[in-house]
N, CA, C and O of each residue as an XYZ file, in Angstrom:
908
protein
N      50.578     68.766     20.738
C      49.740     68.916     20.359
C      49.179     69.177     22.198
O      49.686     68.529     23.114
N      47.709     70.586     22.486
C      47.347     70.961     23.586
C      46.511     69.828     23.459
O      47.072     68.995     22.747
N      44.924     69.291     24.024
C      43.895     69.039     24.059
C      43.632     70.146     23.496
O      44.484     70.211     22.610
N      43.020     71.032     23.439
C      42.701     72.238     22.799
C      42.415     71.915     21.149
O      41.512     71.764     20.326
N      43.945     71.929     21.322
C      44.528     71.493     19.830
C      43.229     70.253     19.021
O      42.319     70.414     18.209
N      43.659     69.307     19.612
C      43.305     67.480     19.604
C      41.941     67.854     19.426
O      41.538     67.400     18.355
N      40.826     68.674     20.207
C      40.053     68.351     20.014
C      39.510     68.911     18.437
O      38.816     67.981     18.028
N      39.517     69.820     17.563
C      39.904     70.549     16.813
C      40.087     69.240     15.845
O      39.155     68.535     15.458
N      41.288     69.080     15.573
C      41.997     67.944     14.307
C      40.607     66.443     15.133
O      40.796     65.578     14.278
N      40.145     66.166     15.560
C      38.455     65.096     16.098
C      37.177     65.868     15.441
O      36.150     65.210     15.606
N      36.974     67.063     14.754
C      36.532     67.690     14.752
C      36.389     67.553     13.574
O      35.381     66.876     13.370
N      36.936     67.882     12.568
C      37.485     68.002     11.439
C      37.604     66.925     10.652
O      37.344     66.486      9.531
N      38.123     66.663     11.727
C      37.915     64.658     10.538
C      36.437     64.190     10.501
O      35.765     63.950      9.497
N      36.031     64.101     11.945
C      34.368     64.396     11.787
C      33.694     64.696     11.558
O      32.588     64.185     11.731
N      33.893     65.528     11.120
C      33.071     66.282      9.690
C      33.727     66.184      8.277
O      33.530     67.168      7.565
N      34.206     65.533      7.934
C      35.377     65.276      6.770
C      34.687     63.505      6.937
O      34.719     62.949      5.839
N      34.288     62.881      7.713
C      33.976     61.951      7.245
C      31.688     61.528      7.277
O      31.208     60.395      7.303
N      31.131     62.437      7.265
C      30.323     63.348      7.843
C      30.126     62.780      6.249
O      29.686     61.855      5.567
N      30.801     64.069      6.222
C      30.492     64.426      4.298
C      30.796     63.656      3.788
O      29.988     63.535      2.867
N      32.118     62.306      3.669
C      31.973     60.936      2.950
C      31.016     60.311      3.233
O      30.693     59.653      2.244
N      30.294     60.123      4.132
C      28.561     58.661      4.279
C      27.894     59.896      3.635
O      27.329     59.619      2.578
N      27.845     60.728      3.876
C      26.813     61.786      3.285
C      26.789     61.294      1.693
O      25.762     60.969      1.096
N      28.236     61.305      1.085
C      27.865     61.229     -0.116
C      28.198     60.405     -0.771
O      28.131     60.356     -1.999
N      28.723     59.415      0.163
C      28.888     58.001     -0.468
C      27.280     57.240     -0.803
O      26.744     56.711     -1.777
N      26.870     57.579      0.781
C      24.989     57.494      0.649
C      24.257     57.871     -0.784
O      23.631     56.957     -1.320
N      24.302     59.352     -1.537
C      23.740     59.711     -2.274
C      23.875     59.365     -3.393
O      22.836     59.175     -4.025
N      25.405     59.107     -4.201
C      25.774     58.284     -5.189
C      25.561     56.912     -5.519
O      25.621     56.301     -6.586
N      25.275     56.544     -4.244
C      23.822     55.173     -4.364
C      22.898     55.102     -5.034
O      22.588     54.302     -5.917
N      22.142     56.450     -4.392
C      20.353     56.815     -4.687
C      20.555     56.719     -6.075
O      20.103     55.877     -6.851
N      21.488     57.944     -6.356
C      21.524     58.624     -7.993
C      22.321     57.417     -9.202
O      22.274     57.622    -10.415
N      22.860     56.464     -8.725
C      24.604     55.324     -9.527
C      23.618     53.986     -8.561
O      23.982     53.541     -7.473
N      22.806     53.714     -9.041
C      22.991     52.306     -7.837
C      23.975     51.170     -8.714
O      24.699     50.305     -8.220
N      23.696     51.545    -10.543
C      24.476     50.591    -10.916
C      25.670     51.450    -11.785
O      25.540     52.583    -12.248
N      26.796     50.623    -11.860
C      28.198     51.294    -12.316
C      28.386     50.774    -13.647
O      29.564     50.439    -13.523
N      28.108     50.487    -14.736
C      28.364     49.713    -15.758
C      30.091     50.531    -16.198
O      30.356     51.519    -15.512
N      30.923     50.207    -17.035
C      32.270     50.582    -16.929
C      31.832     51.369    -18.323
O      30.949     51.092    -19.135
N      32.675     52.326    -18.290
C      31.968     53.349    -19.119
C      32.669     53.024    -20.559
O      32.312     53.694    -21.527
N      33.858     51.804    -20.753
C      34.667     52.216    -21.916
C      34.297     50.539    -22.671
O      34.406     49.403    -22.210
N      34.002     50.871    -23.521
C      33.642     49.011    -24.236
C      34.908     47.631    -24.439
O      35.926     47.555    -25.127
N      34.134     46.524    -23.324
C      35.595     45.764    -24.195
C      34.524     44.407    -24.132
O      33.417     44.068    -23.714
N      35.915     43.828    -24.991
C      35.751     41.591    -24.880
C      36.319     41.421    -23.108
O      35.767     40.601    -22.375
N      37.060     41.996    -22.783
C      38.362     41.311    -22.514
C      39.535     42.142    -21.930
O      39.742     43.277    -22.358
N      40.251     41.632    -21.026
C      41.122     42.623    -19.744
C      42.328     43.586    -20.914
O      42.899     44.669    -20.777
N      42.319     42.147    -22.482
C      42.960     43.578    -23.114
C      42.978     44.512    -23.339
O      43.611     45.531    -23.060
N      41.371     43.865    -24.546
C      41.277     44.893    -24.920
C      40.760     46.444    -23.447
O      40.663     47.561    -23.954
N      40.601     46.400    -22.498
C      40.751     47.287    -21.141
C      41.482     47.876    -21.146
O      41.340     49.049    -20.799
N      42.644     47.381    -21.538
C      43.669     48.201    -21.308
C      44.321     48.262    -21.947
O      45.502     48.116    -21.631
N      43.957     48.503    -23.169
C      43.847     49.582    -24.506
C      42.699     50.527    -24.933
O      42.751     51.464    -25.730
N      41.878     50.163    -24.374
C      40.666     51.709    -23.909
C      41.074     52.394    -22.672
O      40.646     53.548    -22.713
N      41.744     52.151    -21.559
C      42.375     52.541    -20.964
C      42.755     53.647    -21.301
O      42.213     54.752    -21.331
N      43.980     53.179    -21.621
C      45.683     53.616    -22.255
C      44.749     55.156    -23.391
O      45.305     56.234    -23.600
N      43.810     54.915    -23.740
C      43.189     55.388    -25.417
C      42.500     56.753    -24.462
O      42.410     57.852    -25.009
N      42.196     56.628    -23.508
C      41.366     57.532    -22.828
C      42.397     59.007    -22.232
O      42.009     60.138    -21.940
N      43.748     58.443    -22.213
C      44.438     59.507    -21.478
C      44.132     60.679    -22.478
O      44.037     60.453    -23.685
N      44.021     61.593    -22.093
C      43.897     63.169    -22.710
C      41.934     62.799    -24.390
O      41.701     63.344    -25.469
N      41.327     61.913    -23.759
C      40.571     62.080    -24.613
C      39.120     61.316    -23.535
O      38.970     61.046    -22.343
N      38.232     61.205    -24.885
C      36.784     60.747    -23.713
C      36.678     59.936    -24.238
O      36.909     59.702    -25.424
N      35.972     58.810    -22.746
C      35.230     57.638    -22.761
C      34.516     57.504    -24.372
O      34.777     56.644    -25.212
N      33.586     58.595    -24.480
C      32.735     58.537    -25.960
C      33.618     58.469    -26.851
O      33.265     57.671    -27.720
N      34.711     58.976    -27.076
C      35.836     59.125    -28.173
C      36.409     57.591    -28.224
O      36.725     57.008    -29.261
N      36.482     57.043    -26.870
C      37.435     55.880    -27.104
C      36.436     54.508    -27.642
O      36.519     53.579    -28.446
N      35.828     54.849    -27.011
C      34.276     53.385    -27.818
C      33.826     53.379    -29.313
O      33.379     52.477    -30.021
N      34.274     55.553    -29.703
C      33.690     55.521    -31.145
C      35.564     54.716    -31.818
O      35.327     54.003    -32.793
N      36.694     54.732    -31.571
C      37.759     54.424    -32.626
C      37.528     53.011    -31.792
O      36.477     52.773    -32.388
N      37.651     51.945    -30.948
C      38.471     50.809    -31.036
C      37.137     49.818    -31.511
O      37.202     48.593    -31.613
N      36.152     50.492    -31.723
C      35.373     48.855    -33.097
C      36.702     48.520    -33.965
O      37.568     47.646    -33.918
N      36.447     49.596    -34.742
C      36.992     49.392    -35.818
C      38.620     48.739    -35.533
O      39.067     47.801    -36.192
N      39.587     49.623    -34.127
C      40.911     48.953    -33.971
C      40.671     47.909    -33.513
O      41.502     47.048    -33.800
N      39.538     47.475    -32.654
C      39.348     45.479    -32.478
C      38.339     44.916    -33.853
O      37.251     44.367    -33.679
N      38.754     45.094    -34.774
C      38.209     44.492    -35.307
C      39.659     44.694    -36.557
O      39.494     44.558    -37.770
N      40.357     44.870    -36.220
C      42.041     44.585    -36.456
C      42.323     43.478    -35.627
O      42.640     42.327    -35.926
N      42.227     43.784    -35.014
C      43.298     43.330    -34.377
C      42.338     43.184    -32.497
O      41.868     44.109    -31.835
N      42.360     42.062    -32.249
C      41.458     42.223    -30.707
C      41.937     41.571    -30.545
O      41.145     40.675    -30.839
N      43.738     40.567    -29.914
C      44.469     40.439    -29.758
C      45.389     40.703    -29.207
O      45.575     41.915    -29.315
N      46.685     39.883    -28.205
C      47.789     40.691    -28.437
C      48.367     40.370    -29.196
O      49.310     41.138    -29.005
N      48.783     39.543    -30.404
C      48.964     39.036    -31.058
C      49.205     39.247    -32.185
O      50.353     39.196    -32.626
N      47.953     39.591    -33.043
C      47.369     39.918    -33.690
C      47.908     41.857    -33.625
O      48.395     42.546    -34.521
N      47.620     42.153    -32.458
C      48.130     43.663    -33.139
C      49.549     44.321    -33.208
O      49.964     45.200    -33.963
N      50.419     43.364    -31.795
C      51.827     43.314    -31.883
C      52.547     42.876    -33.563
O      53.747     42.794    -33.823
N      51.213     42.615    -34.650
C      51.812     42.249    -35.828
C      50.872     43.740    -36.326
O      51.367     44.351    -37.273
N      50.457     43.923    -36.134
C      50.253     45.354    -37.147
C      51.278     46.191    -36.558
O      51.879     46.447    -35.515
N      51.125     46.548    -38.075
C      51.936     48.445    -38.172
C      51.459     48.822    -37.761
O      50.265     48.544    -37.647
N      52.174     49.957    -37.102
C      52.195     50.765    -36.192
C      51.175     52.094    -37.000
O      50.015     52.227    -36.611
N      51.486     52.613    -37.630
C      50.535     53.441    -38.799
C      49.281     52.489    -39.223
O      48.520     53.275    -39.788
N      48.701     51.252    -39.238
C      47.354     50.627    -39.344
C      46.778     51.652    -37.341
O      45.880     52.385    -36.926
N      47.671     51.176    -36.967
C      47.400     51.404    -34.822
C      46.330     52.634    -34.877
O      45.207     52.797    -34.400
N      47.263     53.479    -35.738
C      47.570     55.253    -35.622
C      46.320     54.901    -36.312
O      45.335     54.394    -35.776
N      46.431     55.169    -37.363
C      45.425     55.377    -38.454
C      43.276     54.957    -37.895
O      42.232     55.443    -38.330
N      43.544     53.891    -36.816
C      42.814     53.317    -35.896
C      42.421     54.979    -35.408
O      41.524     55.670    -35.894
N      43.093     55.250    -34.637
C      42.524     55.841    -33.504
C      43.202     57.709    -33.414
O      43.493     58.327    -32.390
N      43.264     58.095    -34.563
C      43.696     59.034    -35.099
C      43.396     59.704    -34.031
O      44.149     60.092    -33.137
N      41.889     59.874    -34.185
C      41.169     60.955    -33.196
C      41.463     60.992    -32.207
O      41.285     61.966    -31.476
N      42.061     59.827    -31.851
C      42.258     60.340    -29.777
C      43.557     61.819    -30.350
O      44.031     62.303    -31.378
N      43.625     62.038    -28.309
C      44.852     62.738    -28.461
C      45.869     61.629    -28.246
O      45.734     60.455    -27.902
N      47.222     62.572    -28.644
C      48.664     61.887    -28.360
C      48.201     60.403    -29.029
O      48.506     59.283    -28.618
N      47.553     60.682    -29.933
C      47.738     59.123    -31.202
C      49.098     58.400    -31.482
O      49.374     57.253    -31.131
N      49.811     59.169    -32.098
C      50.999     59.045    -32.105
C      52.125     58.171    -31.204
O      52.975     57.299    -31.383
N      51.356     59.285    -29.720
C      52.254     58.124    -28.773
C      51.625     56.873    -28.405
O      52.061     55.794    -28.004
N      50.361     57.377    -28.684
C      49.590     55.310    -28.180
C      49.816     55.039    -29.322
O      48.915     55.845    -29.554
N      50.181     54.642    -30.469
C      49.619     53.371    -31.772
C      50.915     53.185    -31.047
O      50.875     51.995    -30.734
N      51.874     53.604    -30.668
C      53.577     52.693    -30.686
C      53.158     52.084    -29.101
O      53.299     50.896    -28.812
N      52.788     52.801    -28.439
C      52.970     51.699    -27.216
C      51.659     51.288    -27.039
O      51.177     51.202    -25.909
N      50.960     50.995    -28.161
C      49.677     49.577    -27.824
C      50.702     48.881    -28.959
O      50.649     47.715    -28.569
N      51.431     48.869    -29.898
C      51.589     47.497    -30.906
C      53.014     47.405    -29.318
O      52.985     46.269    -28.845
N      53.989     48.257    -28.637
C      55.143     48.116    -27.890
C      54.559     46.952    -26.565
O      55.441     46.106    -26.418
N      53.398     46.700    -25.631
C      52.892     46.059    -25.069
C      52.760     44.862    -25.391
O      53.203     43.792    -24.974
N      51.936     45.261    -26.374
C      51.415     44.017    -26.834
C      52.198     42.954    -27.349
O      51.724     41.824    -27.469
N      53.892     43.362    -27.802
C      54.602     42.480    -27.319
C      55.313     41.700    -26.866
O      56.014     40.718    -27.110
N      54.737     42.833    -25.602
C      55.497     42.343    -24.470
C      54.859     41.277    -23.870
O      55.405     40.380    -23.227
N      52.652     41.521    -24.307
C      51.966     40.601    -23.901
C      52.799     38.822    -23.892
O      52.980     37.847    -23.161
N      53.023     39.249    -25.015
C      52.491     38.094    -25.973
C      54.749     37.053    -25.861
O      54.940     35.845    -25.992
N      55.734     38.001    -25.636
C      57.208     37.887    -25.207
C      57.328     37.393    -24.078
O      58.175     36.512    -23.929
N      56.380     37.890    -22.771
C      56.910     38.054    -20.912
C      55.431     36.852    -20.989
O      55.708     35.773    -21.512
N      54.593     36.953    -20.711
C      53.779     37.274    -20.652
C      52.148     36.030    -21.161
O      50.980     35.863    -20.810
N      52.928     35.584    -21.945
C      52.154     33.685    -22.032
C      50.493     34.629    -23.136
O      49.399     34.085    -23.293
N      50.892     36.095    -23.700
C      49.553     36.916    -24.405
C      48.441     36.937    -23.370
O      47.330     36.540    -23.722
N      48.695     37.500    -21.726
C      48.490     37.501    -21.539
C      48.293     39.096    -20.029
O      49.382     39.426    -19.558
N      47.213     39.768    -19.532
C      47.772     40.354    -18.971
C      47.641     40.473    -17.465
O      46.641     40.288    -16.772
N      49.505     41.003    -16.926
C      49.559     40.659    -16.032
C      48.625     41.072    -14.632
O      48.526     42.292    -14.506
N      48.173     40.555    -13.943
C      47.893     40.890    -13.158
C      48.419     41.639    -11.640
O      47.854     41.530    -10.551
N      49.361     42.226    -11.876
C      49.824     43.366    -10.989
C      50.377     44.674    -10.756
O      50.728     45.234    -11.794
N      50.524     45.207     -9.881
C      50.312     46.923    -10.136
C      51.914     46.999    -10.845
O      52.156     47.752    -11.789
N      52.670     46.333    -10.388
C      53.829     45.699    -11.007
C      54.349     45.220    -11.987
O      55.390     45.814    -12.269
N      54.035     44.174    -12.839
C      53.830     44.376    -14.419
C      53.203     45.678    -15.522
O      53.484     46.255    -16.572
N      51.897     45.633    -14.148
C      51.297     46.404    -15.245
C      52.019     47.899    -15.859
O      52.258     48.330    -16.988
N      52.193     48.356    -14.603
C      53.526     49.900    -15.335
C      54.239     49.748    -15.389
O      54.869     50.656    -14.846
N      54.782     49.111    -15.726
C      55.869     48.133    -16.306
C      55.296     48.513    -17.926
O      55.923     49.437    -18.445
N      54.539     48.101    -18.503
C      54.178     48.302    -19.660
C      54.415     49.874    -20.772
O      54.304     51.004    -20.296
N      54.675     49.671    -21.944
C      54.584     51.172    -22.515
C      53.528     51.566    -22.335
O      52.764     50.612    -22.188
N      52.938     52.682    -22.247
C      51.713     53.955    -22.117
C      51.093     54.105    -20.445
O      50.375     55.017    -20.035
N      51.749     52.604    -19.440
C      50.807     52.525    -19.076
C      51.191     53.248    -17.492
O      52.158     52.790    -16.882
N      50.762     53.849    -17.172
C      50.855     54.648    -15.802
C      49.452     53.586    -14.429
O      48.663     52.644    -14.357
N      50.159     54.883    -13.560
C      49.668     53.926    -11.887
C      47.261     54.260    -12.617
O      46.278     53.530    -12.742
N      47.449     55.146    -12.743
C      46.505     54.906    -13.023
C      45.531     54.428    -14.300
O      44.461     54.958    -14.600
N      46.061     53.479    -14.869
C      45.562     53.645    -16.487
C      45.714     51.433    -15.532
O      44.879     50.545    -15.705
N      46.407     51.375    -15.080
C      47.269     50.179    -14.452
C      46.278     50.201    -13.149
O      46.042     48.996    -13.073
N      45.358     50.958    -11.795
C      44.469     51.181    -11.426
C      43.004     50.482    -11.899
O      42.419     49.562    -11.327
N      42.555     51.277    -13.244
C      41.611     50.806    -13.947
C      41.581     49.301    -14.215
O      40.444     49.054    -14.618
N      42.017     48.632    -14.191
C      42.409     47.743    -15.278
C      42.302     46.621    -13.537
O      41.286     45.980    -13.269
N      43.028     46.632    -13.002
C      42.952     46.493    -11.525
C      41.727     46.110    -10.669
O      41.572     45.073    -10.026
N      40.638     47.475    -10.830
C      39.411     47.005    -10.100
C      38.502     46.881    -11.576
O      37.944     45.785    -11.539
N      38.206     47.497    -12.665
C      38.073     46.623    -13.979
C      37.482     45.386    -13.865
O      36.568     44.713    -13.388
N      38.981     45.453    -14.897
C      38.973     43.664    -14.860
C      39.343     42.838    -13.899
O      38.461     42.000    -13.705
N      40.590     42.660    -12.965
C      40.476     41.843    -12.678
C      40.100     42.005    -10.580
O      40.659     41.579     -9.570
N      38.789     42.913    -10.892
C      38.299     42.792     -9.556
C      38.476     43.745     -8.425
O      37.651     44.449     -7.843
N      40.042     43.555     -8.224
C      40.802     44.236     -7.276
C      40.658     45.660     -6.244
O      41.285     46.529     -6.850
N      40.225     46.128     -5.240
C      40.198     46.841     -4.506
C      41.279     47.968     -4.761
O      42.372     48.129     -4.219
N      40.265     49.143     -6.345
C      41.636     50.520     -6.344
C      40.267     51.883     -5.756
O      39.063     51.870     -5.502
N      41.436     52.945     -5.774
C      40.582     54.073     -6.294
C      41.498     55.131     -7.423
O      42.013     56.244     -7.316
N      41.372     54.086     -8.555
C      42.015     55.159     -9.905
C      41.047     57.049     -9.981
O      39.931     57.566     -9.925
N      42.103     57.277    -10.095
C      42.509     59.276     -9.863
C      42.409     59.750    -10.732
O      43.423     59.991    -11.386
N      41.218     60.109    -11.171
C      41.346     61.116    -12.673
C      40.801     61.470    -12.408
O      39.951     61.067    -11.614
N      41.008     63.388    -13.326
C      40.837     64.435    -13.030
C      39.863     65.127    -12.309
O      40.054     65.950    -11.414
N      38.311     64.547    -12.979
C      37.758     64.316    -12.622
C      37.146     64.168    -10.586
O      36.366     64.977    -10.083
N      37.732     63.033     -9.861
C      37.466     62.735     -8.818
C      38.316     63.537     -8.281
O      37.985     63.984     -7.183
N      40.310     64.192     -9.135
C      40.427     64.404     -8.429
C      39.782     66.050     -7.868
O      39.599     66.225     -6.663
N      39.556     66.893     -8.633
C      38.622     68.048     -8.936
C      37.557     68.250     -7.340
O      37.643     68.827     -6.256
N      36.695     67.455     -8.005
C      35.427     66.674     -6.750
C      35.480     66.937     -5.085
O      34.885     67.652     -4.279
N      37.037     65.469     -5.047
C      37.434     65.247     -3.404
C      38.337     66.687     -3.328
O      39.050     66.681     -2.325
N      38.441     67.612     -3.944
C      39.054     69.268     -3.302
C      37.630     69.687     -3.316
O      36.937     69.831     -2.309
N      37.486     69.758     -3.788
C      36.088     70.707     -3.808
C      34.338     70.102     -2.346
O      33.508     70.858     -1.841
N      34.507     68.250     -2.141
C      33.367     68.460     -1.042
C      34.536     68.262      0.061
O      34.097     67.733      1.082
N      36.160     68.612      0.109
C      36.458     68.251      1.443
C      37.510     67.769      1.373
O      38.543     68.258      1.830
N      37.389     66.619      0.720
C      38.114     64.896      1.107
C      39.602     64.935      1.256
O      40.320     64.223      1.956
N      40.014     66.238      0.186
C      41.665     66.018      0.782
C      42.099     67.869      0.241
O      41.511     68.891     -0.113
N      43.072     67.523      0.412
C      42.712     69.091      0.291
C      43.200     70.036     -0.671
O      43.201     69.321     -1.673
N      43.683     71.343     -1.113
C      43.030     71.706     -2.183
C      44.562     71.783     -2.725
O      44.531     72.218     -3.876
N      46.091     71.473     -2.232
C      46.987     71.623     -2.797
C      47.051     70.749     -3.726
O      47.010     70.888     -4.949
N      47.193     69.474     -2.824
C      46.871     67.893     -3.151
C      47.207     67.871     -4.497
O      47.044     68.858     -5.215
N      47.739     66.641     -4.957
C      48.336     65.815     -5.937
C      47.408     64.541     -5.736
O      46.683     64.221     -4.794
N      47.777     63.722     -7.350
C      46.335     62.420     -7.201
C      46.895     62.003     -6.298
O      46.289     61.834     -5.240
N      48.419     61.662     -6.440
C      49.073     60.609     -5.318
C      48.001     60.883     -4.511
O      46.971     60.309     -4.864
N      47.914     61.591     -3.523
C      47.837     62.303     -1.985
C      46.675     61.935     -2.100
O      46.278     60.924     -1.522
N      45.418     63.132     -3.337
C      43.862     62.798     -3.367
C      44.015     61.126     -3.376
O      43.619     60.626     -2.323
N      44.539     60.128     -4.413
C      44.060     59.221     -3.958
C      44.427     57.964     -2.255
O      43.980     56.959     -1.704
N      45.268     58.758     -2.156
C      45.867     58.323     -0.556
C      44.525     58.805      0.721
O      44.736     58.236      1.792
N      43.507     59.543      0.731
C      43.036     60.800      1.198
C      41.984     59.659      1.363
O      41.546     59.276      2.448
N      41.657     59.195      0.202
C      40.100     58.828     -0.728
C      39.858     57.473      0.812
O      38.943     57.279      1.613
N      41.242     56.810      0.575
C      41.405     55.124      0.718
C      41.297     55.102      1.377
O      40.597     54.154      1.734
N      41.855     56.168      2.612
C      41.775     56.797      3.978
C      40.621     56.646      4.317
O      40.493     55.775      5.178
N      39.768     57.101      4.022
C      37.982     58.045      4.290
C      36.726     56.703      3.784
O      35.604     56.664      4.288
N      37.218     55.682      2.709
C      36.136     55.218      1.927
C      36.600     53.442      2.255
O      37.602     52.995      1.696
N      35.629     52.401      3.351
C      36.292     51.049      3.131
C      36.390     50.626      1.714
O      35.766     51.020      0.729
N      37.254     49.795      1.832
C      37.514     49.116      0.714
C      36.883     48.704      0.228
O      37.049     48.877     -0.979
N      35.659     47.841      0.604
C      34.806     47.676     -0.745
C      33.854     48.577     -1.001
O      32.801     47.978     -1.219
N      33.730     49.736     -1.077
C      33.872     50.427     -1.341
C      33.966     51.502     -2.793
O      33.140     52.045     -3.527
N      35.747     51.427     -2.692
C      36.415     51.869     -3.418
C      36.410     52.241     -5.773
O      36.758     53.000     -6.678
N      35.551     50.660     -5.337
C      35.085     50.448     -7.498
C      34.064     51.058     -7.842
O      33.863     51.774     -8.823
N      33.496     50.797     -7.116
C      31.984     51.740     -6.779
C      32.220     53.104     -6.838
O      31.575     53.629     -7.746
N      33.005     53.976     -6.113
C      32.547     55.642     -6.171
C      33.309     55.602     -7.084
O      33.113     56.555     -7.838
N      34.309     54.789     -7.487
C      35.898     55.228     -8.283
C      34.931     56.082     -9.523
O      35.066     57.259     -9.858
N      33.957     55.094    -10.048
C      32.835     55.090    -11.052
C      31.323     56.222    -10.901
O      30.682     56.855    -11.741
N      31.198     56.060     -9.380
C      29.886     56.653     -9.226
C      30.746     58.385     -9.784
O      30.582     59.119    -10.759
N      31.560     58.429     -8.692
C      32.006     59.990     -8.412
C      32.580     60.878    -10.337
O      32.424     62.049    -10.683
N      33.290     59.563    -11.234
C      33.437     59.678    -12.105
C      31.933     60.446    -13.020
O      31.837     61.371    -13.826
N      31.135     59.689    -12.512
C      29.434     60.170    -13.621
C      29.143     61.562    -13.027
O      29.068     62.609    -13.671
N      28.960     61.380    -11.434
C      28.549     62.873    -10.756
C      29.325     63.992    -11.756
O      28.959     65.049    -12.269
N      30.448     63.304    -11.768
C      31.377     65.097    -11.911
C      30.621     65.848    -13.361
O      29.980     66.860    -13.645
N      31.354     64.219    -14.241
C      30.761     64.685    -15.776
C      29.055     65.129    -15.793
O      28.701     66.150    -16.382
N      28.118     64.283    -15.116
C      26.487     65.325    -15.093
C      26.241     66.406    -14.403
O      25.440     67.150    -14.967
N      26.775     66.908    -13.017
C      26.414     67.633    -12.190
C      27.163     68.777    -11.865
O      26.942     69.987    -11.923
N      28.904     67.486    -11.207
C      29.794     69.296    -11.079
C      30.658     69.450    -11.584
O      31.727     69.456    -10.975
N      30.558     69.737    -13.568
C      31.679     69.546    -14.896
C      32.369     71.525    -13.882
O      31.789     72.449    -13.313
N      34.029     71.133    -14.273
C      35.037     71.808    -14.156
C      34.252     72.844    -14.587
O      34.598     73.819    -13.921
N      33.564     73.088    -15.184
C      32.812     75.320    -14.538
C      31.663     75.211    -14.618
O      31.107     76.305    -14.716
N      31.226     74.649    -14.621
C      29.570     74.327    -14.492
C      29.154     74.442    -13.149
O      28.015     74.818    -12.875
N      29.993     74.146    -12.288
C      29.417     74.113    -10.659
C      30.301     74.466    -10.370
O      29.854     75.613    -10.387
N      31.846     74.687     -9.905
C      32.824     75.565    -10.095
C      32.475     75.398     -8.361
O      32.735     76.444     -7.766
N      31.737     73.860     -7.118
C      31.966     74.403     -5.772
C      30.837     74.834     -5.444
O      30.651     74.633     -4.243
N      29.774     75.461     -6.065
C      28.730     76.276     -5.657
C      26.751     75.932     -6.300
O      25.614     76.253     -5.953
N      27.480     75.041     -7.469
C      26.025     75.125     -7.943
C      25.222     73.722     -8.014
O      24.102     73.547     -8.495
N      26.529     72.259     -7.095
C      25.412     71.320     -7.786
C      24.831     70.975     -5.767
O      25.090     71.510     -4.689
N      23.737     69.476     -6.362
C      23.018     69.337     -4.448
C      24.108     69.324     -4.596
O      24.465     70.276     -5.289
N      25.863     67.923     -3.903
C      26.636     67.799     -3.087
C      27.017     69.006     -2.508
O      26.926     69.425     -1.354
N      27.573     69.605     -3.795
C      28.531     70.690     -3.053
C      27.965     71.668     -1.773
O      28.332     72.075     -0.671
N      26.649     71.765     -2.836
C      25.459     72.830     -1.614
C      25.477     72.082     -0.455
O      25.972     72.543      0.573
N      25.043     71.094     -0.498
C      25.110     69.936      0.950
C      26.203     69.643      1.888
O      26.395     69.162      3.005
N      26.693     70.055      1.103
C      28.543     69.715      1.825
C      29.123     70.678      2.551
O      29.347     70.609      3.759
N      29.398     71.673      1.764
C      29.542     73.281      1.955
C      28.364     74.857      2.110
O      28.796     75.969      1.805
N      27.286     74.704      2.486
C      26.512     75.979      2.598
C      27.309     76.691      2.614
O      28.023     76.709      1.611
N      27.542     77.401      3.446
C      27.842     78.588      3.807
C      29.087     79.554      2.702
O      29.570     80.670      2.890
N      29.326     78.443      1.409
C      30.414     78.283      0.615
C      29.780     79.985     -0.914
O      29.028     79.872     -1.882
N      30.457     81.122     -0.451
C      29.975     81.999     -1.894
C      31.426     82.787     -2.785
O      31.376     83.946     -3.198
N      32.715     81.826     -2.957
C      32.832     82.200     -3.878
C      32.728     80.274     -4.635
O      32.323     79.259     -4.070
N      33.280     80.453     -6.054
C      33.514     79.316     -6.772
C      35.204     78.792     -6.343
O      36.272     79.397     -6.436
N      34.873     77.412     -5.850
C      36.355     76.771     -5.699
C      36.508     76.349     -6.390
O      35.723     75.484     -6.777
N      37.750     76.686     -7.117
C      38.760     76.125     -8.471
C      39.936     76.063     -7.905
O      40.916     75.701     -8.556
């Protein structure tokens, strides 16, 4: 690479880092506290709630989990329920039939293979039915306090709008880029701050990269919607 090319790359990195520093500082001002949005009493309930949140709002999950956890709030009791009973409690969540099957199956696995405890490793969590990397990351972060940067649709969209990852990247690459640019000790809080901001100010159709404060500050010359 020519010297001039290296300078261009360095300038781009500096601009990107400046945006990241501004974003982190502004989010701290707007959301100094980051309560976990899914209601739960322990890591098992958190795991179930996060599983239910796929293609479903947190508000909806918080509406259905009280009934579900009144029926069974631990792996042993959940595994003893009929799949149809679980389904009846979570029916209004997206993909409810698939989720009810996964909840019953993972509860049995926790009893048989993990002494009824939720494991604290990505490998073991992602081996459970219905648990992917994003769900495992949320449990590791919010349940065990392990540094993680779960990337959902809100974070993926905003990271692209704010120039923190490339437009054509997938969620795996977006997670990698965010972990590279933000300090590890900020990951858990930033994950929630970005979600809160995306829901309140930078919605999919409400901002489109040109209306909210952070989008306008990061890219003041952007005129066309950034979809």
